DRENROGU-70419 format. One record per residue (C-alpha): residue number from 0; residue in one letter; x, y, z. Coordinates in steps of 0.05 Angstrom, whole numbers, padded with zeros to 5 digits, m for minus. Example, Ala and Ser with C-alpha at 12.3 -4.5 7.8 and 13.67 -1.06 7.14 Angstrom:
REC   n res     px     py     pz
REC   0   A  00246 m00090  00156
REC   1   S  00273 m00021  00143
***
This chain:
REC   n res     px     py     pz
REC   0   M m00302 m00280 m00319
REC   1   T m00331 m00318 m00377
REC   2   K m00288 m00373 m00407
REC   3   D m00296 m00342 m00477
REC   4   V m00256 m00279 m00463
REC   5   G m00281 m00220 m00502
REC   6   A m00337 m00257 m00537
REC   7   A m00386 m00213 m00574
REC   8   G m00437 m00181 m00528
REC   9   S m00406 m00210 m00464
REC  10   A m00372 m00173 m00408
REC  11   T m00299 m00186 m00392
REC  12   A m00271 m00178 m00322
REC  13   L m00210 m00132 m00326
REC  14   Q m00196 m00138 m00252
REC  15   S m00226 m00183 m00199
REC  16   L m00218 m00182 m00123
REC  17   M m00154 m00204 m00091
REC  18   W m00157 m00234 m00021
REC  19   P m00107 m00240  00036
REC  20   E m00069 m00306  00029
REC  21   F m00028 m00342  00082
REC  22   G  00044 m00349  00059
REC  23   I  00038 m00289  00013
REC  24   C  00008 m00231  00052
REC  25   T m00046 m00226  00105
REC  26   E m00042 m00151  00118
REC  27   R m00118 m00142  00113
REC  28   D m00118 m00066  00104
REC  29   L m00081 m00076  00038
REC  30   Y m00143 m00113  00011
REC  31   L m00204 m00084  00047
REC  32   R m00224 m00042  00106
REC  33   A m00281 m00071  00149
REC  34   Q m00319 m00037  00205
REC  35   G m00375 m00063  00248
REC  36   P m00406 m00133  00243
REC  37   V m00367 m00161  00184
REC  38   A m00334 m00230  00181
REC  39   V m00278 m00238  00131
REC  40   S m00259 m00307  00106
REC  41   P m00200 m00304  00058
REC  42   E m00199 m00380  00053
REC  43   Q m00271 m00382  00028
REC  44   R m00263 m00315 m00007
REC  45   E m00326 m00289  00025
REC  46   L m00351 m00232  00069
REC  47   R m00411 m00242  00115
REC  48   F m00448 m00181  00141
REC  49   A m00497 m00166  00196
REC  50   A m00537 m00101  00195
REC  51   G m00491 m00041  00197
REC  52   G m00429 m00077  00174
REC  53   H m00387 m00034  00127
REC  54   V m00331 m00052  00079
REC  55   S m00289 m00007  00035
REC  56   F m00246 m00034 m00022
REC  57   G m00206  00031 m00026
REC  58   S m00143 m00011 m00018
REC  59   W m00081 m00021 m00061
REC  60   F m00098 m00092 m00082
REC  61   N m00170 m00077 m00100
REC  62   L m00179 m00006 m00125
REC  63   F m00186  00004 m00200
REC  64   N m00138  00054 m00230
REC  65   L m00186  00083 m00282
REC  66   E m00138  00136 m00305
REC  67   K m00085  00084 m00324
REC  68   W m00135  00037 m00358
REC  69   Q m00165  00095 m00397
REC  70   R m00098  00121 m00420
REC  71   E m00069  00054 m00439
REC  72   C m00132  00019 m00465
REC  73   G m00181  00073 m00486
REC  74   L m00240  00040 m00451
REC  75   Q m00308  00053 m00481
REC  76   S m00350  00017 m00430
REC  77   L m00342  00000 m00356
REC  78   Q m00385 m00034 m00304
REC  79   L m00378 m00063 m00234
REC  80   Q m00406 m00132 m00222
REC  81   L m00417 m00157 m00151
REC  82   E m00434 m00227 m00129
REC  83   G m00471 m00243 m00065
REC  84   E m00538 m00237 m00030
REC  85   G m00575 m00187  00014
REC  86   A m00590 m00113  00013
REC  87   F m00537 m00059  00018
REC  88   E m00522  00014  00011
REC  89   L m00473  00015 m00047
REC  90   S m00424  00071 m00063
REC  91   V m00375  00076 m00120
REC  92   V m00322  00129 m00106
REC  93   L m00280  00165 m00159
REC  94   A m00217  00196 m00129
REC  95   P m00183  00242 m00179
REC  96   R m00113  00269 m00171
REC  97   G m00111  00333 m00129
REC  98   R m00187  00343 m00127
REC  99   S m00246  00326 m00083
REC 100   W m00273  00255 m00089
REC 101   D m00340  00241 m00122
REC 102   R m00391  00188 m00105
REC 103   V m00409  00170 m00175
REC 104   V m00457  00117 m00150
REC 105   S m00494  00120 m00083
REC 106   R m00556  00077 m00079
REC 107   Y m00596  00021 m00047
REC 108   A m00577 m00045 m00079
REC 109   E m00607 m00113 m00069
REC 110   F m00578 m00175 m00101
REC 111   P m00626 m00209 m00149
REC 112   A m00642 m00284 m00146
REC 113   D m00582 m00303 m00189
REC 114   G m00535 m00267 m00140
REC 115   R m00505 m00220 m00191
REC 116   L m00511 m00145 m00189
REC 117   E m00486 m00102 m00247
REC 118   I m00475 m00027 m00243
REC 119   S m00460  00012 m00306
REC 120   L m00405  00064 m00300
REC 121   D m00404  00087 m00372
REC 122   Q m00421  00158 m00349
REC 123   I m00352  00168 m00319
REC 124   L m00319  00153 m00385
REC 125   Q m00350  00213 m00418
REC 126   P m00307  00273 m00439
REC 127   G m00300  00324 m00384
REC 128   V m00300  00275 m00326
REC 129   M m00234  00279 m00288
REC 130   P m00203  00209 m00286
REC 131   G m00175  00179 m00223
REC 132   V m00179  00115 m00183
REC 133   L m00244  00078 m00168
REC 134   F m00265  00036 m00109
REC 135   F m00331  00013 m00080
REC 136   E m00361  00009 m00010
REC 137   L m00418 m00032  00019
REC 138   R m00459 m00020  00082
REC 139   A m00505 m00078  00100
REC 140   L m00578 m00063  00113
REC 141   G m00588 m00133  00141
REC 142   A m00555 m00201  00137
REC 143   G m00516 m00209  00072
REC 144   R m00456 m00238  00036
REC 145   L m00405 m00215 m00016
REC 146   T m00370 m00272 m00053
REC 147   G m00339 m00235 m00111
REC 148   A m00331 m00169 m00149
REC 149   S m00299 m00148 m00214
REC 150   W m00289 m00086 m00257
REC 151   Q m00314 m00105 m00327
REC 152   T m00319 m00079 m00398
REC 153   L m00360 m00096 m00459
REC 154   D m00301 m00075 m00503
REC 155   A m00267 m00130 m00543
REC 156   P m00193 m00143 m00529
REC 157   R m00143 m00123 m00582
REC 158   R m00105 m00188 m00577
REC 159   A m00106 m00255 m00540
REC 160   P m00036 m00261 m00510
REC 161   Q m00003 m00329 m00506
REC 162   L  00036 m00319 m00442
REC 163   A  00096 m00361 m00423
REC 164   L  00121 m00355 m00351
REC 165   A  00196 m00362 m00352
REC 166   V  00221 m00383 m00283
REC 167   T  00296 m00391 m00270
REC 168   T  00319 m00433 m00211
REC 169   F  00386 m00456 m00182
REC 170   K  00389 m00508 m00127
REC 171   R  00321 m00487 m00098
REC 172   E  00284 m00551 m00111
REC 173   A  00231 m00543 m00056
REC 174   A  00215 m00471 m00074
REC 175   V  00206 m00484 m00148
REC 176   A  00164 m00546 m00133
REC 177   R  00116 m00504 m00091
REC 178   T  00112 m00452 m00146
REC 179   V  00096 m00504 m00199
REC 180   E  00043 m00534 m00153
REC 181   R  00010 m00466 m00141
REC 182   F  00013 m00449 m00215
REC 183   C m00018 m00515 m00236
REC 184   A m00075 m00508 m00186
REC 185   F m00087 m00437 m00211
REC 186   R m00083 m00455 m00285
REC 187   E m00132 m00513 m00277
REC 188   S m00186 m00468 m00249
REC 189   S m00172 m00404 m00287
REC 190   W m00201 m00379 m00353
REC 191   M m00128 m00367 m00372
REC 192   K m00114 m00442 m00380
REC 193   P m00111 m00441 m00457
REC 194   H m00068 m00378 m00455
REC 195   V m00013 m00393 m00404
REC 196   Q  00044 m00441 m00395
REC 197   M  00105 m00445 m00350
REC 198   I  00177 m00458 m00370
REC 199   V  00224 m00475 m00313
REC 200   T  00297 m00464 m00330
REC 201   D  00339 m00506 m00282
REC 202   N  00408 m00476 m00279
REC 203   G  00429 m00525 m00225
REC 204   Q  00403 m00585 m00265
REC 205   S  00379 m00614 m00200
REC 206   V  00303 m00605 m00203
REC 207   E  00258 m00666 m00212
REC 208   L  00185 m00651 m00228
REC 209   A  00128 m00698 m00240
REC 210   P  00097 m00684 m00309
REC 211   H  00046 m00628 m00306
REC 212   P  00003 m00602 m00363
REC 213   G  00028 m00533 m00384
REC 214   V  00095 m00539 m00349
REC 215   T  00162 m00553 m00383
REC 216   L  00227 m00566 m00345
REC 217   V  00290 m00545 m00383
REC 218   P  00359 m00564 m00356
REC 219   N  00408 m00508 m00370
REC 220   E  00481 m00489 m00360
REC 221   N  00488 m00442 m00300
REC 222   L  00499 m00374 m00332
REC 223   G  00460 m00339 m00277
REC 224   G  00396 m00302 m00284
REC 225   A  00419 m00272 m00350
REC 226   G  00428 m00341 m00381
REC 227   G  00369 m00373 m00346
REC 228   F  00317 m00320 m00365
REC 229   T  00345 m00315 m00435
REC 230   R  00337 m00390 m00442
REC 231   G  00265 m00382 m00419
REC 232   L  00254 m00328 m00471
REC 233   L  00284 m00371 m00526
REC 234   E  00240 m00430 m00505
REC 235   A  00179 m00384 m00503
REC 236   R  00193 m00361 m00574
REC 237   A  00202 m00432 m00598
REC 238   R  00134 m00450 m00568
REC 239   G  00098 m00393 m00603
REC 240   A  00086 m00349 m00542
REC 241   S  00068 m00277 m00557
REC 242   H  00088 m00252 m00488
REC 243   C  00138 m00275 m00436
REC 244   L  00136 m00264 m00361
REC 245   F  00202 m00268 m00323
REC 246   M  00187 m00290 m00252
REC 247   D  00226 m00314 m00191
REC 248   D  00226 m00387 m00173
REC 249   D  00191 m00377 m00106
REC 250   A  00135 m00338 m00142
REC 251   S  00113 m00301 m00079
REC 252   I  00055 m00270 m00116
REC 253   H m00020 m00275 m00116
REC 254   M m00034 m00318 m00177
REC 255   E m00090 m00270 m00195
REC 256   S m00034 m00222 m00215
REC 257   L m00027 m00264 m00278
REC 258   E m00099 m00249 m00297
REC 259   R m00091 m00174 m00286
REC 260   T m00027 m00175 m00327
REC 261   W m00059 m00214 m00383
REC 262   M m00117 m00166 m00387
REC 263   M m00073 m00105 m00392
REC 264   L m00031 m00138 m00447
REC 265   A m00095 m00158 m00483
REC 266   Y m00129 m00090 m00482
REC 267   A m00069 m00043 m00487
REC 268   R m00069  00001 m00549
REC 269   D  00006  00001 m00553
REC 270   P  00033 m00068 m00574
REC 271   R  00099 m00050 m00539
REC 272   T  00065 m00052 m00470
REC 273   A  00101 m00089 m00415
REC 274   V  00081 m00098 m00342
REC 275   A  00132 m00089 m00285
REC 276   G  00111 m00119 m00219
REC 277   A  00124 m00082 m00155
REC 278   M  00167 m00110 m00099
REC 279   I  00152 m00113 m00024
REC 280   S  00201 m00138  00028
REC 281   E  00179 m00199  00068
REC 282   Q  00202 m00163  00131
REC 283   H  00147 m00110  00125
REC 284   R  00092 m00133  00078
REC 285   W  00055 m00067  00083
REC 286   A  00111 m00024  00055
REC 287   I  00131 m00016 m00018
REC 288   W  00204 m00030 m00032
REC 289   E  00199 m00012 m00105
REC 290   N  00141  00002 m00152
REC 291   G  00183  00006 m00214
REC 292   A  00251  00040 m00215
REC 293   R  00295  00088 m00254
REC 294   F  00367  00081 m00273
REC 295   F  00416  00137 m00286
REC 296   T  00484  00131 m00252
REC 297   R  00449  00088 m00199
REC 298   C  00385  00049 m00188
REC 299   Q  00330  00092 m00159
REC 300   P  00271  00051 m00132
REC 301   L  00206  00089 m00138
REC 302   H  00157  00099 m00080
REC 303   M  00203  00062 m00031
REC 304   G  00173  00062  00039
REC 305   T  00102  00078  00018
REC 306   D  00057  00051  00073
REC 307   L  00001  00015  00036
REC 308   R m00042  00016  00099
REC 309   D m00044  00092  00095
REC 310   M m00096  00110  00043
REC 311   G m00065  00179  00030
REC 312   Q  00004  00151  00016
REC 313   M m00024  00094 m00025
REC 314   L m00068  00139 m00069
REC 315   A m00011  00188 m00080
REC 316   M  00031  00131 m00106
REC 317   E m00024  00106 m00152
REC 318   H m00038  00175 m00180
REC 319   E  00035  00182 m00197
REC 320   A  00038  00111 m00225
REC 321   A m00020  00129 m00272
REC 322   Q  00026  00176 m00310
REC 323   S  00072  00155 m00368
REC 324   V  00139  00131 m00342
REC 325   P  00205  00167 m00358
REC 326   E  00254  00140 m00410
REC 327   D  00301  00112 m00357
REC 328   F  00247  00069 m00324
REC 329   Y  00260 m00005 m00317
REC 330   G  00226 m00067 m00288
REC 331   G  00257 m00119 m00242
REC 332   W  00258 m00191 m00265
REC 333   W  00222 m00216 m00203
REC 334   Y  00161 m00201 m00246
REC 335   F  00167 m00171 m00315
REC 336   A  00118 m00187 m00372
REC 337   F  00134 m00163 m00442
REC 338   P  00118 m00176 m00516
REC 339   V  00167 m00225 m00545
REC 340   E  00171 m00190 m00613
REC 341   Q  00194 m00125 m00580
REC 342   A  00255 m00159 m00547
REC 343   E  00306 m00140 m00600
REC 344   H  00362 m00143 m00548
REC 345   L  00367 m00203 m00502
REC 346   A  00404 m00200 m00435
REC 347   F  00475 m00176 m00430
REC 348   P  00518 m00232 m00399
REC 349   F  00522 m00202 m00330
REC 350   F  00507 m00269 m00295
REC 351   V  00462 m00232 m00245
REC 352   R  00450 m00160 m00224
REC 353   G  00439 m00109 m00278
REC 354   D  00411 m00155 m00332
REC 355   D  00340 m00129 m00321
REC 356   V  00363 m00056 m00324
REC 357   S  00397 m00062 m00391
REC 358   F  00341 m00105 m00419
REC 359   S  00289 m00052 m00403
REC 360   L  00331  00007 m00427
REC 361   A  00357 m00025 m00491
REC 362   N  00288 m00049 m00515
REC 363   D  00232 m00002 m00535
REC 364   F  00179 m00024 m00485
REC 365   N  00120  00016 m00459
REC 366   I  00129 m00004 m00386
REC 367   L  00075  00006 m00334
REC 368   T  00056 m00020 m00265
REC 369   L m00010 m00048 m00240
REC 370   N m00036 m00043 m00169
REC 371   G m00036 m00110 m00134
REC 372   V  00015 m00140 m00182
REC 373   V  00073 m00149 m00134
REC 374   S  00125 m00200 m00112
REC 375   F  00142 m00208 m00038
REC 376   Q  00218 m00215 m00033
REC 377   E  00274 m00223  00016
REC 378   S  00303 m00153  00028
REC 379   F  00360 m00132 m00017
REC 380   T  00394 m00105  00045
REC 381   E  00394 m00176  00074
REC 382   K  00428 m00202  00010
REC 383   E  00483 m00150  00011
REC 384   S  00554 m00178  00008
REC 385   P  00621 m00165 m00025
REC 386   Q  00596 m00206 m00085
REC 387   T  00532 m00164 m00094
REC 388   W  00572 m00099 m00089
REC 389   Y  00620 m00127 m00142
REC 390   L  00563 m00147 m00188
REC 391   D  00525 m00082 m00178
REC 392   L  00585 m00037 m00194
REC 393   R  00606 m00079 m00253
REC 394   S  00537 m00073 m00285
REC 395   H  00530  00001 m00268
REC 396   M  00594  00018 m00304
REC 397   A  00578 m00028 m00363
REC 398   H  00509  00004 m00372
REC 399   H  00540  00073 m00380
REC 400   L  00596  00047 m00425
REC 401   S  00547  00008 m00470
REC 402   L  00484  00049 m00477
REC 403   P  00490  00117 m00512
REC 404   Q  00429  00146 m00476
REC 405   L  00467  00137 m00410
REC 406   E  00529  00175 m00433
REC 407   V  00559  00214 m00374
REC 408   G  00632  00217 m00395
REC 409   P  00693  00186 m00362
REC 410   R  00689  00226 m00297
REC 411   G  00615  00212 m00292
REC 412   V  00626  00137 m00295
REC 413   L  00685  00141 m00247
REC 414   K  00641  00180 m00198
REC 415   I  00595  00119 m00195
REC 416   A  00653  00075 m00174
REC 417   A  00677  00127 m00124
REC 418   W  00607  00130 m00094
REC 419   F  00607  00054 m00085
REC 420   F  00676  00058 m00053
REC 421   L  00662  00115 m00006
REC 422   R  00597  00082  00018
REC 423   N  00639  00026  00046
REC 424   L  00703  00059  00069
REC 425   P  00674  00091  00133
REC 426   R  00636  00026  00147
REC 427   M  00703 m00011  00149
REC 428   H  00678 m00063  00099
REC 429   Y  00747 m00076  00070
REC 430   D  00727 m00142  00038
REC 431   T  00675 m00103 m00001
REC 432   L  00726 m00050 m00020
REC 433   A  00770 m00104 m00049
REC 434   A  00711 m00131 m00089
REC 435   I  00695 m00061 m00114
REC 436   N  00767 m00052 m00139
REC 437   L  00762 m00120 m00172
REC 438   A  00698 m00097 m00207
REC 439   V  00732 m00035 m00236
REC 440   E  00791 m00077 m00259
REC 441   D  00745 m00128 m00293
REC 442   V  00704 m00074 m00328
REC 443   M  00770 m00046 m00356
REC 444   K  00784 m00113 m00389
REC 445   G  00728 m00097 m00437
REC 446   P  00664 m00132 m00459
REC 447   E  00704 m00195 m00475
REC 448   F  00711 m00207 m00400
REC 449   F  00635 m00214 m00392
REC 450   D  00633 m00263 m00450
REC 451   E  00691 m00305 m00424
REC 452   H  00665 m00305 m00352
REC 453   A  00590 m00312 m00366
REC 454   D  00586 m00367 m00314
REC 455   M  00623 m00325 m00261
REC 456   A  00652 m00390 m00233
REC 457   G  00722 m00363 m00226
REC 458   R  00702 m00295 m00199
REC 459   R  00653 m00325 m00149
REC 460   A  00710 m00367 m00121
REC 461   D  00756 m00306 m00120
REC 462   I  00706 m00263 m00082
REC 463   K  00690 m00319 m00033
REC 464   A  00764 m00326 m00019
REC 465   L  00772 m00251 m00004
REC 466   T  00710 m00249  00040
REC 467   T  00738 m00261  00110
REC 468   A  00713 m00209  00159
REC 469   E  00646 m00202  00124
REC 470   A  00630 m00276  00124
REC 471   W  00567 m00293  00165
REC 472   Q  00577 m00335  00228
REC 473   D  00526 m00369  00272
REC 474   L  00507 m00329  00333
REC 475   H  00503 m00366  00399
REC 476   P  00440 m00347  00438
REC 477   R  00482 m00325  00498
REC 478   Q  00538 m00292  00459
REC 479   A  00553 m00222  00486
REC 480   L  00551 m00166  00434
REC 481   P  00568 m00092  00437
REC 482   P  00510 m00044  00449
REC 483   V  00459 m00038  00393
REC 484   R  00460  00030  00359
REC 485   R  00388  00048  00341
REC 486   H  00399  00119  00317
REC 487   P  00455  00155  00279
REC 488   P  00502  00198  00322
REC 489   A  00489  00272  00331
REC 490   A  00500  00316  00270
REC 491   W  00562  00349  00299
REC 492   K  00595  00282  00312
REC 493   R  00578  00257  00242
REC 494   H  00608  00319  00210
REC 495   L  00671  00314  00252
REC 496   M  00681  00241  00236
REC 497   K  00671  00255  00161
REC 498   L  00731  00302  00163
REC 499   S  00773  00245  00189
REC 500   L  00744  00192  00142
REC 501   N  00714  00159  00204
REC 502   G  00780  00157  00241
REC 503   L  00825  00138  00184
REC 504   L  00865  00203  00193
REC 505   I  00866  00197  00270
REC 506   P  00925  00160  00301
REC 507   G  00905  00103  00347
REC 508   Y  00832  00106  00326
REC 509   A  00824  00031  00332
REC 510   R  00828  00041  00408
REC 511   L  00791  00107  00411
REC 512   G  00729  00090  00369
REC 513   C  00669  00057  00400
REC 514   K  00643 m00014  00389
REC 515   I  00571 m00021  00365
REC 516   T  00521 m00072  00339
REC 517   L  00475 m00057  00279
REC 518   E  00411 m00093  00265
REC 519   A  00396 m00117  00194
REC 520   Q  00356 m00056  00172
REC 521   H  00413 m00009  00191
REC 522   R  00476 m00046  00171
REC 523   S  00482 m00014  00102
REC 524   H  00466  00057  00126
REC 525   I  00530  00097  00129
REC 526   G  00500  00145  00179
REC 527   Y  00502  00093  00234
REC 528   A  00576  00078  00225
REC 529   W  00606  00146  00244
REC 530   G  00647  00144  00307
REC 531   A  00653  00068  00308
REC 532   A  00718  00029  00305
REC 533   E  00684 m00039  00308
REC 534   I  00615 m00057  00280
REC 535   T  00579 m00123  00291
REC 536   C  00524 m00134  00239
REC 537   L  00464 m00179  00251
REC 538   N  00417 m00212  00202
REC 539   A  00342 m00201  00208
REC 540   E  00330 m00265  00249
REC 541   R  00389 m00248  00295
REC 542   T  00417 m00317  00283
REC 543   K  00480 m00296  00246
REC 544   F  00531 m00241  00251
REC 545   Y  00598 m00215  00227
REC 546   T  00645 m00162  00256
REC 547   V  00687 m00111  00218
REC 548   R  00742 m00071  00252
REC 549   H  00781 m00007  00237
REC 550   S  00846 m00022  00198
REC 551   K  00889  00033  00170
REC 552   A  00931 m00018  00132
REC 553   A  00870 m00048  00096
REC 554   A  00839  00020  00082
REC 555   W  00901  00051  00052
REC 556   R  00916 m00012  00012
REC 557   E  00848 m00008 m00022
REC 558   L  00850  00068 m00029
REC 559   K  00917  00065 m00066
REC 560   R  00890  00009 m00110
REC 561   F  00828  00049 m00126
REC 562   A  00869  00111 m00144
REC 563   K  00911  00070 m00191
REC 564   N  00849  00040 m00223
REC 565   A  00817  00109 m00230
REC 566   R  00877  00137 m00268
REC 567   A  00877  00078 m00315
REC 568   F  00803  00082 m00327
REC 569   L  00804  00156 m00344
REC 570   K  00862  00145 m00392
REC 571   D  00828  00086 m00427
REC 572   Y  00755  00111 m00427
REC 573   D  00748  00126 m00501
REC 574   R  00773  00058 m00522
REC 575   L  00730  00022 m00470
REC 576   S  00667  00060 m00489
REC 577   A  00677  00045 m00563
REC 578   A  00689 m00028 m00548
REC 579   Y  00628 m00037 m00505
REC 580   R  00582 m00001 m00554
REC 581   S  00608 m00040 m00613
REC 582   R  00600 m00107 m00579
REC 583   Y  00534 m00094 m00542
REC 584   G  00489 m00114 m00600
REC 585   Q  00527 m00178 m00612
REC 586   L  00529 m00198 m00538
REC 587   T  00454 m00188 m00532
REC 588   S  00435 m00222 m00598
REC 589   E  00394 m00285 m00605
REC 590   A  00450 m00317 m00645
REC 591   Y  00500 m00304 m00589
REC 592   W  00455 m00335 m00536
REC 593   Q  00434 m00394 m00578
REC 594   D  00507 m00412 m00586
REC 595   K  00524 m00397 m00513
REC 596   L  00468 m00440 m00487
REC 597   G  00471 m00494 m00539
REC 598   F  00398 m00479 m00554
REC 599   A  00396 m00502 m00626
REC 600   A  00428 m00569 m00608
REC 601   S  00378 m00578 m00551
REC 602   Q  00319 m00565 m00597
REC 603   E  00346 m00616 m00646
REC 604   R  00351 m00668 m00591
REC 605   Q  00280 m00654 m00568
REC 606   A  00254 m00660 m00639
REC 607   A  00290 m00726 m00648
REC 608   E  00261 m00753 m00583
***
């Protein structure tokens, strides 16, 4: 990559190699596939070959999705540049959707003295050539090295984004310090240095950072992710940023993701273009948790479970991701880059959970994903609690009450709440049922409730107080537990138990039902609960547990409460819907958030200092 991005007559690297990185991901098949005498050194970012060594970069982190780049950017030129030494058999493979692959380049290639080899690929941009994904392969004819590779264009970028990374943190001082350190090291050595800065919004007002060029620390009132990221966006606007990137404070990404994102934003024909990063669970770093998502009545992660080590599954996902996304597509705020001018609506004051959904749906972004742009996260299943169920249902209902494109009518919205409730009733999560009822009651108080409880302090305390059985406890290494259930019961037993609401309609079921233990990956799956009267749930490390037990009194108490809430909601739907829609614009306006966050006063103090 030249420092002068897009200078006349020079090539610009749209996408360079990503390498396995300790602490982020070291699943090598996600980056490259090596056979024979090949030594891979991620630390030195180098491959060393002996004769016969073969490497394919047909991997999720390093393929080039030509179909997406052509559609979004209208590329007029394309070339592959390799850096290294030695002689190789070089192949460039084009894999179209639903058709045989083509080797568009297959030739002997020897690195010149300057170590740079350039292969023109303009021929595959001609009309009539079926687009697809590109990758290259090398087979060594003797000793050799590969130290770098990039997909390049001679086209000039349409804009030079000024990108502000907005990071929100709360009482995670060590994590955010590591992120700042990684960012600063990256920025110092990257061509992006003049084009990128970081704004750390400290909701806990507890972070202390040494001064770093390109990094600003902003103490902020704790209004959750909604308030923290909105503060970051306001600060980005004040600093003249053209684009903003919402990112988690632990920033479990390859920093090269920032370069790929910047290039797409720079070359995209549509100025509304936004980039949504994928998410992978830290538990299985080879499996997609979400590569973008849709929202209509519930969140629907796309491509969940795709095994990125399996080339067939990975390519199927990338071919689908090359298509235009549907209207209900949204991007998670663990990594979401967007043009500042297009953000007409800021976050709704949800505190957390749901703010990213409404932000994507309410604003007219052209959202897309990029291979290799991903954040590695703690599993959402691991985070599940009565509070997260409360927050999720609250936002789900508010989305449908606020946004006309999500109109499903009173019974449609109530079905969402019923689905949340019935997912937890057979699992005997009565604390969660109480939180779900509380969510319905709070939504019925109208949009004013969200404004008045933007900091969630009172509700967090309330939910903590009602969380008794579902509170995690330390597990003693020798503590005896019921048998681990590794598979759902037989179909006949599941159907029988459904008729009885998992024993709720059976007298004495607390003594008749079995006692089981569920591991972390199964604890939220309703299929594993049938036939149990006591469930012990474990966390992923098997260091903590909680136990829930069958209770007819608790179940009927929450059922009656839900029925009462349902009748009240149906009766009051028209008024509620009108109230949410009339207030949505005001509660997501810049003026509202400037006042809520004391932003104008803060800017005046900074100017005075």
